[in-house]
N, C-alpha and C positions, 0 to 999 in steps of 0.2 A: 504494500500500500504506500502511497505517496506520503510525504511529510504532512502533518496536520496543518490545515490552513486556517482553522478557527481557533480562537483562544480557548484553552481548556480551563476548567474551573480550578481554583486553588486547591492544592492537596492531592491532585490526581497524578503527581509524579510517581507515586508508589503503586498506582493502578497497574493491573495486568495489561500488557499491550493489546490483547484481544478485546478487553473491555473498553479501552480508549478507542479502538477501531470501531466498535459497535456504537459508541456515543457520538462519533463523528459522522455516522450515517444519517441521512435525512429520515424523517418518520416514514415516508413512503418506501424507502429502501429497507428499513427495519421490518416493515409490514410484509414486504415481499419475501424476505429471508425467513421470517417467522412462519410464513405459510409453507415453505419448503421443510422447515423443521417439524411442523405438525404432520406433514405427509410422511416424513421419515419415522416419527413416533408411532403413527398408526401402522405403517408397514412392518415395524418391529414388534407388533402385537399390543401396542398401547390401546387404551380405550377411553372414550369420553364419559363413561359411566362414573359417577362420583363415588367416593368411598363412603360407606355407611357411617353414620354418626350414632354410636350407641348411647350417647347422652341426650339425644333428641327425644322429646316426648312422643314423636311419631315413629320411632324405631321399634320394629317388631322382630325380635330375635328368632321367632319361629318361622318367619317368612323369609328372612335373609339367608342366602347361601353364598359362600365365597366362590369366586371364579377360580378355575384351575390355573395353575401357574403359567401354562402355555396358551391359555385363552381358548382351548378346545373343549368340546364336551367331555365329561368325565367317563366316557365309555372305554372299556378295555379293548385294545386291538388284538384280535386273534389271528395268529399266523397260520395260514393254510398249508404252507410248505412243511416238509418233514425235517427242516433244519433244526 
């Protein structure tokens, strides 16, 4: 990346260079990059489903089931080969 052209806030000399680069982007550039990051998150198995809040008065422990770690149904795969 080119040298910063905007004045950086005081105290940012100890910031990580990647953070400085992010802060120097325009809001539109940050938005575009974050859209790519969301796509990667979802491609890696992330989900938009919120984590349950057991302290909420609406939380029903009998209704809630944890997702499997790999995001797939909890069915066991049966191998048909004789291996």
